[in-house]
N, C-alpha and C positions, 0 to 999 in steps of 0.2 A: 439311453437313459442317462439323465443328466444335464441334457441340453433340449431346448425348447425347439420345436421347428416351424417354420413359417406359418403354418396353420395355425399353431397355440396363439402368436403373437396376433394374428389377425383377428382373432375370436377375443383375445385382451383389448385390443384397439377398437372393437364394434363394442363391447360391453361398455367402456368407457368412455364411448359417443353416447351412448345412450342414457345414462346415469349424470353424464356432465352436460350435454348438450354441445353445438359446435360453437356457439355464442360465447357460452362461460369459458369454453379453451381457448377462442381467439382473444379473450379478454385476459385470460391468464397470460397467455404467450406476449400481448403488448405490455403488460404491467412488468413482467420478469424483463423483457428488454428494456423499458425504462429504467428500471433499478440497476442492471448492470449498465447501462450509458451515464448514469447519474454517478454510479461508484466510479468509472473511469474519470469522468470529469474532477470529481472530488480529489482523487488521488494526483492527477496532472495539476491541480489548483495548489494542492499542499506541497508538492515538489517544487513548483515555481515561486513561492512564497520561502520556502527554506532556502532557495538559492539566492534571494533578495534578502533576507533577513540574516544571513550568516556571510558576510564578505571575509575574506581571508585576513588574518591579522598582518599588521606590516610587519616587515622584514626587517632585523637590526641584525648588523654583523655582530658575530660572535669572535671573539677572541681568538688567537692560535697562539699555541704556545712558542716561547721565543721570540715574541713579537713586542716585549716591553710593555704591553698593554696592563693596565690593573682595571680590576673589577672592583668599584665600590659599591656595600651594603649597607643594612642596617640592621643589627640582631634584634630582636624583640623576645622578651620572655610572653610565655602563654600564661595568661590568666583564665581563673576557672570563675564559671557565674554561678 
């Protein structure tokens, strides 16, 4: 009790074949395969575009303590709009 035997699954498969027919099931399988293939290609294209569109920023040397380098900057006030 609780699990189905092979005979239960064969009866279910026969009922599905009678209701839908082999042609509809074949079309459903090819449509599903095409959708999965399109999804994989879309994911591959998105990652390729992301790699091209997002180059790493240029490296700037960071000053170290005790080297005598001065960092210049400008402080601006926040304005409310």
